[in-house]
Each structure stands twice: as structure tokens, then as C-alpha cells.
C-alpha positions in Angstrom: 12.9 -42.3 -1.5 11.3 -45.4 -0.1 11.2 -43.7 3.4 9.3 -40.7 1.9 6.7 -43.0 0.2 6.1 -44.9 3.5 5.7 -41.6 5.3 3.2 -40.4 2.7 1.2 -43.6 3.1 1.0 -43.1 6.8 0.1 -39.5 6.3 -2.9 -40.6 4.1 -4.1 -43.2 6.6 -3.8 -40.6 9.4 -5.7 -38.1 7.2 -8.6 -40.5 6.6 -8.8 -41.6 10.3 -8.8 -38.0 11.7 -11.1 -36.7 9.0 -13.7 -39.4 9.9 -13.4 -38.6 13.6 -13.8 -34.9 13.0 -16.8 -35.5 10.7 -18.6 -37.6 13.3 -17.5 -35.6 16.4 -18.4 -32.2 15.0 -21.7 -33.3 13.3 -23.9 -31.6 16.0 -21.7 -28.5 15.5 -22.3 -28.6 11.8 -26.0 -28.6 12.3 -25.8 -25.7 14.7 -23.6 -23.6 12.5 -25.8 -24.3 9.5 -28.8 -23.1 11.4 -27.0 -19.9 12.5 -25.8 -19.1 9.0 -29.3 -19.5 7.6 -30.8 -17.4 10.4 -28.4 -14.5 10.2 -27.8 -14.1 6.5 -29.5 -15.0 3.2 -27.7 -17.4 1.0 -26.3 -21.0 1.1 -24.8 -22.7 4.1 -21.7 -23.8 2.3 -19.3 -21.9 0.1 -17.8 -23.9 -2.8 -15.0 -22.6 -5.0 -12.7 -24.1 -7.6 -9.1 -24.4 -6.3 -6.0 -25.9 -7.8 -4.9 -29.1 -6.0 -1.9 -31.4 -6.4 -0.3 -31.0 -9.9 -2.8 -28.2 -10.7 -5.8 -30.6 -10.7 -8.9 -28.4 -10.1 -11.3 -29.4 -7.3 -14.1 -27.6 -5.3 -13.1 -26.7 -1.8 -15.8 -26.8 0.9 -16.3 -24.1 3.6 -19.0 -22.8 5.8 -20.1 -19.5 4.2 -18.8 -16.6 6.2 -19.4 -13.7 3.8 -22.4 -11.9 2.4 -23.7 -13.2 -1.0 -21.7 -11.7 -3.9 -18.5 -11.3 -1.9 -16.7 -14.2 -3.6 -14.9 -11.9 -6.1 -11.5 -11.4 -4.5 -8.3 -9.7 -5.4 -5.4 -12.0 -5.9 -3.0 -11.9 -2.9 -5.4 -9.7 -0.9 -6.5 -11.5 2.2 -9.8 -11.0 4.0 -9.1 -9.6 7.5 -11.4 -9.8 10.4 -12.7 -6.2 10.1 -13.8 -6.7 6.5 -17.4 -5.5 6.3 -18.3 -8.3 3.8 -18.0 -10.8 6.7 -21.3 -11.8 8.3 -21.8 -11.6 12.1 -21.5 -15.3 12.6 -18.9 -15.5 9.9 -16.5 -13.4 12.0 -16.6 -16.0 14.8 -16.3 -18.9 12.3 -13.2 -17.4 10.7 -11.5 -16.6 14.0 -12.1 -20.1 15.4 -11.3 -21.8 12.1 -14.7 -23.6 12.3 -15.4 -22.4 8.7 -12.7 -24.7 7.5 -14.1 -27.9 9.1 -16.1 -28.9 6.0 -12.8 -29.5 4.2 -12.7 -32.9 6.0 -14.9 -33.9 3.0 -12.1 -32.8 0.7 -9.7 -34.8 2.7 -11.8 -37.9 2.6 -12.2 -37.5 -1.2 -8.4 -37.5 -1.5 -8.3 -33.9 -2.8 -6.7 -32.4 0.3 -4.6 -33.5 3.3 -4.9 -32.3 6.9 -1.5 -30.6 6.5 0.0 -29.0 3.3 0.1 -25.7 1.4 -3.3 -24.0 1.6 -5.2 -24.1 -1.8 -5.2 -20.8 -3.6 -7.6 -19.4 -6.1 -7.2 -20.6 -9.7 -6.3 -17.1 -10.9 -3.2 -17.2 -8.8 -1.7 -19.8 -11.1 -1.0 -17.2 -13.7 1.6 -15.6 -11.4 3.4 -18.8 -10.4 7.1 -19.1 -11.2 8.8 -22.5 -11.5 9.8 -22.2 -7.9 6.4 -21.3 -6.5 4.8 -24.1 -8.6 6.6 -26.6 -6.3 3.9 -26.0 -3.7 1.6 -27.9 -6.0 3.7 -31.1 -5.8 1.8 -32.2 -2.7 -1.9 -32.1 -1.8 -3.1 -28.8 -0.3 -3.9 -28.9 3.4 -6.4 -27.6 5.9 -3.5 -26.1 7.7 0.2 -25.7 6.8 3.6 -24.3 7.7 2.7 -20.8 6.5 -0.6 -20.8 8.5 1.2 -21.5 11.8 4.0 -18.9 11.0 1.8 -15.8 10.7 -0.3 -16.6 7.7 -2.3 -13.5 6.5 0.1 -11.2 8.4 3.0 -12.3 6.2 3.8 -11.1 2.7 2.5 -13.5 0.0 6.1 -14.2 -1.1 7.0 -15.4 2.4 4.0 -17.7 2.6 5.1 -19.2 -0.7 8.6 -19.8 0.7 7.1 -21.7 3.7 4.9 -23.8 1.3 7.9 -24.7 -0.9 10.0 -25.5 2.1 7.3 -27.8 3.5 7.0 -29.7 0.2 10.8 -30.1 -0.1 11.3 -31.1 3.5 8.2 -33.0 4.3 8.3 -35.4 7.2 5.8 -36.8 9.6 7.7 -35.0 12.4 7.2 -31.7 10.7 3.5 -32.5 10.2 3.2 -33.3 13.9 4.7 -30.0 14.9 2.4 -28.1 12.5 -0.6 -29.9 13.9 0.3 -29.0 17.5 1.0 -25.4 16.5 -2.4 -25.2 14.7 -4.1 -25.8 18.1 -2.3 -22.8 19.4 -3.4 -20.7 16.4 -7.0 -21.7 17.0 -6.8 -20.7 20.6 -4.6 -17.6 20.4 -4.9 -16.3 16.8 -2.4 -16.2 13.9 -0.9 -12.9 14.9 0.7 -14.5 18.0 3.0 -16.5 15.8 4.2 -13.9 13.3 7.6 -13.7 15.0 7.6 -17.3 16.1 7.9 -19.5 13.0 8.5 -23.2 13.2 11.2 -22.6 10.6 12.7 -19.2 10.1 13.1 -17.7 6.7 16.9 -17.4 7.3 17.1 -21.1 8.0 15.2 -21.8 4.8 17.6 -19.5 2.8 20.6 -21.3 4.4 19.2 -24.7 3.6 18.5 -23.8 0.0 22.0 -22.4 -0.4 23.5 -25.6 1.0 21.4 -27.8 -1.3 22.5 -25.7 -4.3 26.1 -26.1 -3.3 25.7 -29.9 -3.1 24.0 -30.0 -6.5 27.0 -28.1 -8.0 
């Protein structure tokens, strides 16, 4: 237990240090992206939306706006793919490169998010959570996570939840490091490249869960 607390403290210190570096390093890029968004589409530069954080605490997540005004009404579990006609011209590039997520370093600095953890979902999704799925809320949501480097939007929602719960139950700094390195590959090569190359297979997760249940009994 003490080991986990120590690792979470290191995780928080790492979050703050990296978020500050990203904020300062990418500041010129922020200004360029803001100018491009305003020049190519009417509407605000940032997209803010309520999301459930750790223990269901609601916070506003920050993103660069990538969609046309009025496109924020989404269907639960239905992801926005690159060919969605609601995405703006510059938004397509921002989403593919993950640059649209960079403003979430502000959420990290505010303590609402971590660099790594389950991605924050829409508030409406909470109504469909089972007791098992709700475990994904026992840690801060992340800018990237195990599901995001294992196929993300190309996976069924149920599988993404399994990755999230596995991460929460098996958190370690080593797992965080592997997710962070894989995220770089996702940015460069795209999410589809890793659909059949998960860091942890669903079969491994099922086996681990079965062993834990046996030990509990």
C-alpha cells in the first residue's frame, strides 16, 4: 500500500514538471494554432466541456476546437472519426497529431487530470456505468492511457473500459512509462497501427482477473 502511495506521489510530481515544460515549450505553437482556428472557422479557439474526473467529480476539460460550432452534441459511445464532416480543415490535422489535446496540460496543472490515466468521458456516460466500469474513476483521468495506445477508437467501448479498469487496478510507474513511450508511436503512426499490438492483451487481463478472484475465494 505504501509503495503505491509513493508511486502516486512521484506520478504527480512528474505530471506537474512535464505539464509545465509542455506549456512553455509549446506556447508558440498554441499561438499559431489559435490563429489558424480563428482564420478557418467561426467560433472560439478552445472547446470546454464538463467531464467526470476522479470519484465522479465534474470538471471542465480543455481542448483546441476541432469541430464546427454546434457539433458538440454527441451520441454516447460513438466516436468522431477522421472523415466526420463536422471536423474543420485545421481540426483534422489537430486531431490526427493529438495537438488538440495539448491544452489539457492546464487540467493536469490544476490537479484535475494526469498525463496518464483513463480518458475522461462525457457526463452522460455515467448513467451506463456498472460497478466494474466505475472503477475507472478511482484514478484521475489522463491525457493518454492504456486504451488509447491499444487501438482506442478502433476498439469496442467495452474493451476500452476493460483496459481502463486494468490500468487502475495494476497501476505502476513502469506501466505509465510504457504507455508514455507508446503514445509517441501513436502520435507518429496513428492509433490503427496498434489495434492488434496492445501493451496488455485482453486474454492476459481475463486470466489476471480470474487469478485474483481465486485468491480472494
